ZAMARGU-4260 file (C-alpha; in steps of 0.2 Angstrom, whole numbers, plus 5000, padded with zeros to 4 digits):
<rodrens>
0) 5176/4882/4866 | 5165/4879/4852 | 5172/4871/4837 | 5166/4878/4820 | 5160/4867/4807
5) 5172/4862/4793 | 5169/4867/4775 | 5170/4854/4762 | 5187/4860/4756 | 5194/4865/4773
10) 5190/4879/4785 | 5179/4893/4779 | 5188/4909/4776 | 5183/4925/4787 | 5176/4940/4781
15) 5181/4958/4785 | 5170/4959/4800 | 5177/4943/4807 | 5163/4931/4802 | 5165/4915/4792
20) 5161/4915/4774 | 5146/4903/4773 | 5146/4903/4754 | 5164/4897/4753 | 5178/4902/4742
25) 5185/4920/4743 | 5181/4931/4758 | 5165/4940/4754 | 5159/4956/4761 | 5140/4960/4764
30) 5134/4966/4747 | 5128/4984/4747 | 5110/4986/4740 | 5112/4993/4723 | 5094/4998/4718
35) 5090/4998/4700 | 5078/5012/4703 | 5083/5029/4710 | 5070/5028/4724 | 5065/5011/4730
40) 5046/5010/4734 | 5042/4991/4737 | 5052/4977/4745 | 5054/4969/4728 | 5065/4984/4723
45) 5078/4978/4736 | 5090/4963/4733 | 5081/4952/4746 | 5081/4933/4747 | 5066/4923/4741
50) 5062/4917/4758 | 5061/4935/4765 | 5051/4941/4750 | 5039/4926/4753 | 5037/4930/4771
55) 5034/4949/4768 | 5021/4944/4754 | 5011/4932/4766 | 5011/4945/4779 | 5004/4958/4767
60) 5019/4970/4768 | 5022/4977/4751 | 5026/4996/4751 | 5040/5003/4762 | 5039/5018/4773
65) 5051/5032/4773 | 5062/5025/4787 | 5062/5008/4778 | 5067/5016/4762 | 5083/5024/4770
70) 5088/5012/4783 | 5086/4995/4775 | 5098/4998/4761 | 5111/5005/4772 | 5109/4991/4785
75) 5111/4978/4771 | 5128/4984/4768 | 5133/4981/4786 | 5134/4999/4792 | 5130/5004/4810
80) 5114/5014/4810 | 5106/5027/4822 | 5088/5027/4816 | 5075/5040/4821 | 5057/5042/4815
85) 5040/5046/4821 | 5030/5034/4831 | 5021/5021/4820 | 5032/5023/4805 | 5038/5005/4803
90) 5054/5005/4812 | 5053/4986/4817 | 5054/4980/4799 | 5069/4992/4797 | 5080/4981/4807
95) 5071/4964/4806 | 5073/4962/4787 | 5092/4966/4787 | 5094/4954/4802 | 5086/4940/4792
100) 5096/4944/4777 | 5113/4944/4786 | 5110/4927/4794 | 5104/4920/4778 | 5119/4926/4768
105) 5130/4918/4782 | 5121/4902/4781 | 5118/4903/4800 | 5112/4886/4807 | 5106/4880/4824
110) 5124/4874/4829 | 5131/4891/4827 | 5122/4898/4842 | 5117/4916/4844 | 5118/4927/4829
115) 5107/4942/4832 | 5099/4950/4848 | 5086/4963/4849 | 5085/4972/4866 | 5068/4979/4871
120) 5065/4990/4887 | 5048/4981/4891 | 5041/4964/4890 | 5026/4969/4880 | 5036/4977/4866
125) 5047/4962/4866 | 5032/4951/4863 | 5026/4962/4849 | 5043/4961/4840 | 5043/4943/4842
130) 5026/4941/4834 | 5032/4952/4819 | 5048/4941/4817 | 5037/4925/4817 | 5027/4933/4802
135) 5041/4939/4792 | 5053/4925/4795 | 5041/4911/4793 | 5050/4904/4778 | 5068/4904/4786
140) 5075/4890/4796 | 5081/4900/4810 | 5077/4897/4828 | 5070/4912/4837 | 5066/4914/4856
145) 5057/4926/4867 | 5067/4929/4883 | 5058/4940/4896 | 5056/4941/4915 | 5042/4933/4924
150) 5045/4915/4917 | 5054/4900/4923 | 5073/4903/4921 | 5077/4884/4921 | 5064/4881/4907
155) 5072/4894/4896 | 5090/4888/4900 | 5087/4872/4891 | 5083/4879/4875 | 5092/4896/4874
160) 5108/4888/4869 | 5101/4882/4853 | 5093/4899/4847 | 5099/4909/4833 | 5089/4925/4836
165) 5084/4932/4853 | 5071/4945/4857 | 5074/4949/4875 | 5074/4962/4889 | 5090/4968/4897
170) 5087/4961/4914 | 5083/4943/4909 | 5097/4942/4896 | 5110/4947/4909 | 5103/4934/4921
175) 5106/4920/4908 | 5123/4927/4903 | 5129/4926/4921 | 5119/4910/4927 | 5116/4899/4912
180) 5130/4886/4909 | 5137/4885/4891 | 5127/4900/4885 | 5138/4913/4876 | 5137/4926/4863
185) 5154/4924/4856 | 5148/4923/4838 | 5135/4937/4839 | 5134/4946/4822 | 5120/4959/4825
190) 5114/4969/4840 | 5098/4980/4839 | 5092/4991/4853 | 5074/4996/4850 | 5068/5012/4860
195) 5087/5015/4862 | 5086/5031/4871 | 5076/5022/4885 | 5089/5008/4886 | 5103/5020/4886
200) 5097/5030/4900 | 5101/5029/4919 | 5087/5015/4922 | 5097/5002/4911 | 5114/5009/4911
205) 5122/4997/4923 | 5113/4982/4915 | 5118/4987/4898 | 5136/4989/4902 | 5137/4972/4910
210) 5129/4964/4895 | 5141/4973/4882 | 5156/4964/4891 | 5149/4947/4885 | 5148/4953/4866
215) 5162/4954/4853 | 5167/4971/4848 | 5166/4967/4829 | 5147/4966/4826 | 5134/4977/4817
220) 5124/4988/4829 | 5108/4997/4825 | 5098/5009/4837 | 5080/5014/4833 | 5069/5026/4842
225) 5057/5040/4840 | 5068/5051/4850 | 5086/5046/4845 | 5102/5049/4855 | 5117/5057/4847
230) 5128/5056/4862 | 5146/5052/4858 | 5148/5043/4874 | 5134/5031/4870 | 5141/5028/4853
235) 5158/5024/4860 | 5151/5013/4873 | 5141/5002/4860 | 5157/5001/4850 | 5149/5008/4835
240) 5160/5011/4819 | 5156/5027/4810 | 5137/5025/4812 | 5125/5032/4799 | 5112/5044/4807
245) 5095/5041/4798 | 5082/5054/4803 | 5067/5054/4792 | 5056/5067/4800 | 5070/5079/4807
250) 5066/5092/4794 | 5047/5091/4795 | 5037/5104/4803 | 5031/5094/4817 | 5039/5080/4828
255) 5022/5071/4829 | 5012/5063/4816 | 5002/5075/4805 | 4986/5065/4807 | 4986/5067/4826
260) 4975/5081/4834 | 4983/5086/4850 | 4974/5096/4864 | 4976/5100/4882 | 4965/5106/4896
265) 4970/5116/4912 | 4961/5110/4927 | 4965/5109/4946 | 4972/5094/4954 | 4956/5088/4963
270) 4946/5090/4947 | 4957/5077/4937 | 4947/5062/4940 | 4930/5071/4938 | 4936/5077/4920
275) 4942/5059/4916 | 4926/5051/4922 | 4916/5064/4912 | 4926/5061/4897 | 4924/5042/4897
280) 4906/5043/4901 | 4903/5055/4886 | 4914/5044/4874 | 4908/5026/4878 | 4912/5020/4860
285) 4930/5023/4859 | 4947/5014/4862 | 4957/5024/4874 | 4974/5023/4883 | 4975/5034/4899
290) 4992/5037/4906 | 4996/5040/4925 | 5012/5042/4934 | 5013/5027/4945 | 5007/5009/4947
295) 4997/5013/4963 | 4987/5027/4954 | 4983/5015/4940 | 4977/5002/4952 | 4966/5014/4962
300) 4958/5022/4947 | 4954/5006/4938 | 4946/4999/4954 | 4936/5015/4958 | 4930/5017/4939
305) 4925/4999/4938 | 4913/5002/4953 | 4907/5019/4945 | 4903/5010/4929 | 4907/5024/4916
310) 4899/5014/4902 | 4916/5007/4895 | 4926/4992/4900 | 4941/4997/4911 | 4957/4988/4911
315) 4974/4991/4920 | 4992/4988/4914 | 5007/4992/4925 | 5024/4985/4930 | 5019/4977/4947
320) 5008/4964/4939 | 5013/4946/4936 | 5020/4942/4918 | 5005/4930/4913 | 4992/4943/4919
325) 5001/4957/4909 | 5001/4947/4894 | 4983/4942/4896 | 4978/4960/4898 | 4989/4965/4883
330) 4981/4952/4872 | 4963/4957/4878 | 4965/4975/4874 | 4971/4971/4857 | 4956/4961/4853
335) 4943/4973/4860 | 4935/4987/4850 | 4929/4998/4864 | 4939/4999/4880 | 4950/5010/4891
340) 4967/5005/4897 | 4974/5014/4912 | 4993/5012/4911 | 5010/5019/4916 | 5024/5023/4904
345) 5027/5004/4902 | 5014/5005/4888 | 5021/5022/4881 | 5035/5015/4870 | 5034/5004/4854
350) 5018/4995/4857 | 5007/4994/4842 | 4989/4995/4848 | 4977/4994/4833 | 4963/5007/4831
355) 4967/5017/4847 | 4956/5033/4845 | 4961/5043/4860 | 4977/5045/4871 | 4973/5054/4888
360) 4988/5060/4898 | 4980/5062/4915 | 4997/5066/4923 | 5009/5078/4915 | 5024/5068/4906
365) 5041/5069/4913 | 5048/5078/4897 | 5044/5080/4879 | 5051/5064/4874 | 5039/5055/4885
370) 5025/5065/4878 | 5030/5060/4860 | 5030/5042/4864 | 5014/5043/4874 | 5004/5051/4860
375) 5012/5039/4848 | 5001/5025/4853 | 4987/5033/4841 | 4988/5039/4824 | 5000/5025/4818
380) 5004/5023/4800 | 4994/5036/4792 | 4979/5033/4803 | 4970/5047/4812 | 4970/5049/4831
385) 4967/5062/4845 | 4976/5065/4861 | 4972/5076/4877 | 4983/5081/4891 | 4977/5087/4908
390) 4989/5101/4915 | 4989/5110/4932 | 4989/5129/4932 | 5007/5128/4939 | 5013/5116/4925
395) 5005/5124/4910 | 5017/5139/4906 | 5033/5129/4907 | 5027/5113/4898 | 5019/5122/4884
400) 5035/5131/4881 | 5045/5115/4880 | 5033/5108/4868 | 5034/5123/4857 | 5053/5122/4857
405) 5052/5104/4851 | 5039/5108/4837 | 5025/5099/4845 | 5008/5108/4841 | 4996/5108/4855
410) 4979/5117/4856 | 4971/5122/4872 | 4952/5118/4874 | 4940/5122/4888 | 4929/5110/4898
415) 4910/5111/4896 | 4903/5112/4914 | 4887/5105/4908 | 4895/5089/4904 | 4906/5087/4919
420) 4901/5075/4933 | 4908/5076/4951 | 4913/5059/4958 | 4920/5065/4975 | 4905/5060/4985
425) 4906/5042/4977 | 4924/5041/4981 | 4921/5046/4999 | 4908/5032/5000 | 4919/5019/4993
430) 4933/5023/5005 | 4921/5023/5020 | 4913/5006/5015 | 4929/4997/5009 | 4945/4997/5019
435) 4955/4991/5003 | 4949/5006/4993 | 4954/5018/5007 | 4971/5009/5007 | 4973/5011/4988
440) 4968/5029/4989 | 4982/5032/5002 | 4995/5024/4992 | 4990/5033/4976 | 4991/5049/4985
445) 5008/5046/4992 | 5015/5039/4975 | 5008/5054/4965 | 5016/5067/4977 | 5032/5057/4977
450) 5033/5056/4958 | 5030/5075/4957 | 5044/5078/4971 | 5056/5067/4961 | 5054/5075/4944
455) 5070/5083/4938 | 5062/5098/4930 | 5057/5109/4944 | 5050/5123/4933 | 5036/5112/4928
460) 5034/5101/4943 | 5033/5110/4960 | 5026/5100/4975 | 5023/5115/4985 | 5010/5122/4973
465) 4999/5106/4975 | 4983/5108/4985 | 4985/5092/4995 | 4970/5093/5006 | 4958/5095/4992
470) 4967/5082/4982 | 4965/5069/4996 | 4947/5073/4998 | 4944/5070/4979 | 4952/5053/4982
475) 4939/5049/4996 | 4951/5052/5010 | 4946/5062/5026 | 4963/5071/5025 | 4980/5072/5017
480) 4992/5058/5023 | 5007/5065/5031 | 5022/5065/5019 | 5039/5069/5027 | 5048/5076/5011
485) 5034/5088/5007 | 5034/5096/5024 | 5053/5098/5022 | 5052/5106/5005 | 5039/5118/5011
490) 5050/5122/5025 | 5064/5126/5013 | 5054/5137/5003 | 5048/5147/5018 | 5065/5148/5026
495) 5069/5165/5020 | 5052/5171/5026 | 5054/5164/5043 | 5072/5172/5045 | 5064/5189/5040
500) 5051/5187/5054 | 5064/5182/5067 | 5075/5197/5062 | 5060/5209/5063 | 5055/5203/5080
505) 5073/5205/5087 | 5074/5223/5080 | 5057/5227/5088 | 5063/5221/5105 | 5079/5231/5103
510) 5070/5246/5098 | 5058/5245/5113 | 5073/5243/5125 | 5082/5258/5118 | 5067/5269/5120
515) 5065/5264/5138 | 5083/5266/5142 | 5085/5283/5135 | 5069/5289/5143 | 5076/5284/5160
520) 5092/5294/5156 | 5082/5309/5151 | 5072/5309/5168 | 5088/5307/5178 | 5096/5322/5170
525) 5081/5333/5173 | 5081/5328/5191 | 5100/5332/5193 | 5099/5349/5185 | 5088/5360/5196
530) 5092/5376/5186 | 5085/5369/5170 | 5097/5379/5160 | 5110/5372/5148 | 5108/5354/5154
535) 5090/5354/5151 | 5092/5361/5134 | 5105/5348/5131 | 5094/5335/5138 | 5080/5340/5126
540) 5092/5340/5112 | 5097/5322/5116 | 5080/5317/5118 | 5075/5323/5101 | 5091/5314/5094
545) 5086/5298/5102 | 5069/5300/5095 | 5076/5302/5078 | 5088/5288/5080 | 5074/5277/5086
550) 5064/5281/5071 | 5079/5278/5060 | 5081/5261/5068 | 5064/5255/5062 | 5066/5240/5050
555) 5068/5247/5032 | 5058/5232/5026 | 5043/5235/5037 | 5026/5236/5027 | 5033/5226/5013
560) 5027/5208/5008 | 5041/5196/5014 | 5041/5188/4997 | 5044/5205/4988 | 5057/5211/5000
565) 5075/5213/4994 | 5088/5201/5001 | 5098/5209/5015 | 5115/5205/5021 | 5109/5195/5036
570) 5097/5185/5025 | 5111/5180/5013 | 5121/5174/5028 | 5107/5163/5034 | 5104/5156/5016
575) 5123/5151/5015 | 5123/5132/5013 | 5138/5129/5025 | 5132/5140/5039 | 5129/5131/5055
580) 5118/5135/5070 | 5132/5143/5080 | 5136/5154/5065 | 5118/5159/5064 | 5118/5164/5082
585) 5134/5174/5079 | 5125/5184/5065 | 5111/5188/5077 | 5124/5194/5090 | 5132/5205/5077
590) 5116/5213/5071 | 5111/5217/5089 | 5128/5225/5093 | 5127/5235/5077 | 5110/5241/5081
595) 5115/5246/5098 | 5131/5255/5093 | 5123/5273/5094 | 5116/5270/5111 | 5132/5263/5117
600) 5141/5279/5111 | 5130/5289/5122 | 5136/5280/5137 | 5120/5269/5140 | 5124/5253/5151
605) 5107/5245/5147 | 5112/5242/5129 | 5127/5233/5134 | 5117/5222/5146 | 5105/5218/5132
610) 5120/5213/5121 | 5126/5200/5134 | 5108/5194/5137 | 5106/5190/5119 | 5121/5179/5120
615) 5114/5169/5135 | 5105/5153/5131 | 5091/5156/5143 | 5086/5173/5136 | 5067/5177/5133
620) 5071/5176/5114 | 5071/5157/5115 | 5056/5155/5103 | 5065/5165/5090 | 5081/5155/5092
625) 5071/5139/5092 | 5063/5144/5075 | 5081/5147/5068 | 5086/5130/5074 | 5072/5122/5063
630) 5080/5130/5048 | 5091/5119/5037 | 5109/5121/5041 | 5125/5115/5032 | 5126/5098/5023
635) 5122/5083/5034 | 5123/5064/5031 | 5108/5054/5031 | 5112/5046/5048 | 5114/5063/5056
640) 5097/5068/5049 | 5089/5053/5056 | 5097/5056/5073 | 5091/5074/5073 | 5073/5069/5068
645) 5073/5056/5081 | 5078/5068/5095 | 5065/5081/5089 | 5052/5068/5090 | 5056/5062/5107
650) 5057/5079/5114 | 5040/5085/5106 | 5030/5069/5106 | 5036/5060/5121 | 5036/5042/5124
655) 5022/5033/5116 | 5010/5019/5122 | 5009/5002/5113 | 4991/4996/5109 | 4987/4978/5106
660) 4971/4975/5095 | 4961/4959/5096 | 4952/4950/5082 | 4937/4961/5084 | 4947/4977/5082
665) 4946/4982/5100 | 4962/4991/5106 | 4969/4987/5123 | 4985/4994/5132 | 4999/4982/5131
670) 5004/4977/5149 | 5022/4973/5153 | 5030/4962/5167 | 5037/4972/5181 | 5056/4971/5184
675) 5062/4960/5199 | 5069/4976/5208 | 5052/4985/5207 | 5042/4970/5211 | 5035/4970/5229
680) 5031/4953/5237 | 5020/4960/5251 | 5009/4969/5238 | 5007/4953/5227 | 5002/4943/5243
685) 4989/4955/5247 | 4982/4955/5229 | 4982/4937/5229 | 4972/4936/5245 | 4959/4949/5239
690) 4957/4939/5223 | 4954/4923/5232 | 4941/4932/5244 | 4932/4939/5229 | 4932/4922/5220
695) 4926/4913/5235 | 4911/4925/5238 | 4907/4923/5219 | 4907/4904/5221 | 4896/4905/5236
700) 4883/4915/5227 | 4884/4904/5212 | 4882/4888/5222 | 4866/4895/5230 | 4859/4900/5214
705) 4862/4883/5206 | 4854/4874/5221 | 4839/4885/5220 | 4837/4883/5201 | 4839/4864/5203
710) 4825/4864/5217 | 4814/4874/5205 | 4817/4861/5191 | 4812/4847/5202 | 4796/4855/5208
715) 4792/4859/5190 | 4794/4841/5185 | 4782/4837/5199 | 4769/4849/5192 | 4771/4842/5174
720) 4769/4824/5181 | 4753/4829/5190 | 4746/4837/5175 | 4749/4822/5164 | 4739/4811/5177
725) 4723/4821/5173 | 4713/4813/5159 | 4700/4827/5156 | 4708/4841/5146 | 4695/4854/5151
730) 4699/4853/5169 | 4717/4856/5167 | 4717/4869/5152 | 4716/4884/5163 | 4729/4878/5175
735) 4741/4874/5160 | 4740/4891/5153 | 4742/4899/5170 | 4757/4888/5173 | 4765/4892/5156
740) 4763/4911/5159 | 4770/4910/5176 | 4785/4900/5170 | 4789/4913/5156 | 4788/4927/5169
745) 4799/4918/5180 | 4812/4915/5167 | 4812/4933/5161 | 4814/4939/5179 | 4828/4928/5183
750) 4837/4933/5167 | 4834/4951/5170 | 4841/4950/5188 | 4856/4940/5182 | 4860/4953/5169
755) 4859/4967/5182 | 4872/4959/5192 | 4861/4950/5206 | 4858/4966/5216 | 4855/4963/5234
760) 4839/4971/5241 | 4828/4969/5256 | 4817/4953/5256 | 4801/4963/5258 | 4803/4973/5243
765) 4808/4958/5232 | 4793/4948/5238 | 4781/4962/5233 | 4789/4964/5216 | 4790/4945/5213
770) 4772/4943/5218 | 4766/4956/5206 | 4776/4949/5191 | 4776/4931/5194 | 4758/4927/5200
775) 4749/4915/5189 | 4735/4925/5180 | 4724/4910/5178 | 4716/4911/5196 | 4714/4929/5203
780) 4702/4924/5216 | 4713/4913/5226 | 4724/4926/5235 | 4718/4920/5252 | 4724/4902/5248
785) 4740/4909/5241 | 4743/4918/5257 | 4740/4902/5266 | 4753/4893/5256 | 4766/4907/5257
790) 4770/4907/5276 | 4775/4889/5277 | 4786/4890/5263 | 4794/4906/5270 | 4797/4898/5287
795) 4803/4882/5278 | 4816/4892/5268 | 4823/4899/5284 | 4817/4917/5284 | 4812/4926/5300
800) 4795/4933/5302 | 4802/4951/5300 | 4809/4946/5283 | 4827/4946/5288 | 4839/4933/5283
805) 4848/4926/5298 | 4860/4913/5292 | 4877/4919/5285 | 4876/4908/5270 | 4859/4915/5265
810) 4865/4933/5268 | 4875/4931/5251 | 4860/4924/5242 | 4854/4935/5228 | 4836/4940/5227
815) 4831/4934/5210 | 4824/4917/5217 | 4813/4922/5232 | 4803/4909/5242 | 4787/4915/5235
820) 4790/4906/5219 | 4789/4889/5228 | 4773/4895/5236 | 4766/4899/5219 | 4770/4881/5213
825) 4761/4874/5228 | 4746/4885/5223 | 4746/4877/5206 | 4748/4860/5213 | 4733/4863/5224
830) 4723/4870/5209 | 4727/4854/5199 | 4722/4842/5214 | 4706/4851/5217
</rodrens>
């Protein structure tokens, strides 16, 4: 328990809000700002401390904006405030100045702990607020800290206990409250929520509820945003006491800044990147922010546009980046005069980027509030700016209607085809050459489709209307990746159409069976009545009746478009959410029995047979029944859906094969060890014997080859030694050239024969080929001498006069080294000796 400091005359008295009176004496309430002028214009008109005035003057803040004129006087009196104003209207100073004044009047010091906390939804906005606090409060003696994620928790824990003001994000603050020892907010005097509507939504709901449990209930609370909440539940959750709602521009004609020129373009989904690239290429001297739906889209677009070189520096900012990298990109974009920043909605709230000329919304925003915050990054504080939004034809009607209801003026413009450049071919080239770009394109495709599927406003966002194949090609992909939830949603949309087709096929089958049965009855009656009197007349009448009945049984919806057909009783039963597959079959049975009721009254037995056939599972209408099986039935758990999907895959796809890829990317089928029960010992022994026999034969051939090659090398060394003995170069030059050419031809022939697998051929054919290829070209007139030296070598090598190899070992010898090579070496030796 923290011990409060003692006043010089005893304990300091408490004020009405439970805080100590730092000035001593009687309990004092926060003094209301009684302005001498009716309408304060500058900060000097307010009753502010000298240190605050000095900080504002050095920071060049002199005149107040509309939100500051109305919010600061109320905040100085200690009231809770709900502030709403347009983007770029100066909401940050509206709560920083009352915060400094409140702590200054209470003489807050370092030992008093946390006195004020500002919660921000993003790290970049928290950094921006902290920088403004450093400028304005430079003359005060308060200690302030920036606490956001992405940093070392232990390093922050050592200094956070001694801070008076914290600028933080909800997640990191909750982590310190629950994990850092001796850190508490029992003396908290002011809580501020910047971009409050974002913090109060479902994304931070659980985190904020946990944080509020650590705060005292008696405090001053202020909420500021461009789109403020009025929910009583949120006000009660924050323990706000009779808050003042300050809405400066609520009665204005437009909800966005007046100096902002807002336009939109309607284009197809595959053309979005073409339009964006053409826009950047035609505007290279601007500072622009382009908003996309997901982090993976931002990464893919930044990577591809960096390679395309549109003439402007491309940057990316999204939530998946590391904290240091995000801060570096944020600071770099602030300093640059001309650049484009591809970002998610992480940069849509509160960030004050100076001199932003254009805001391009590549993907449609979730709602009007997101649109207002996005376009608020330009046209800040009376400066001009422009915004452009790309809408799909399916998104345009509903989105424009929502914008008009919220008083957001948007003007439609058209694309000039002469200035539009198509980049689809370059995208295909990038994806083909670089596997990483292809992977990024796949992830961007899936993330975009998932974001559209998860949107709550289905009037604006319809995933079934997206041209997925064309969009995939525009990203450089050969085809659209398979997405399970898109296939399911399309199946739900076409469910009624499939049911109608099934019902029509069943009705046509029943109609055909009725005609055949009644035709058979008419022929039987005509054969039985030989007179042809009344019975024939009655038969003809019944035939006419049957024809009329058959015509009446034709589907009433035949010839109409399935989408435009009215809903029938059967179709409504199929659409019922709790209807199971068995109930669906019962509906089919009832419809068949109703359609065959007239024929059953006439005494036809065939119709009753058809009725029972329909009830059987092995009827010829199995395809129609299987089609109904695929239709969604009643509510199922997630586990049941996974089981059904797995059974369907096993039934349709069968068992798959496992492939193992080596380092070179070559796939081979994965082999498994056989079970002991299926392993045959005799088969393994035979396989082992065959393997040993093959290897033995291979070793014999290799041994013969090695011996022959060694013998040739020895004879080659003899030839070289003989040549070195010659002193006169002219005598041996021709022999040397002949010998080198012969050795080259010999090596080529040996390599070719080895590569071909050492084919075994007849000795006679091989000798002819080798004589032609390996004969030394230096001495063509010595063919008689060559024949004289060939036969001894042949008989020496063990060949018979007929050219057959007689020894078993020589039979396995390959033909790449015949005996003629040695005879040719003998010829060269003879030439050198002569």
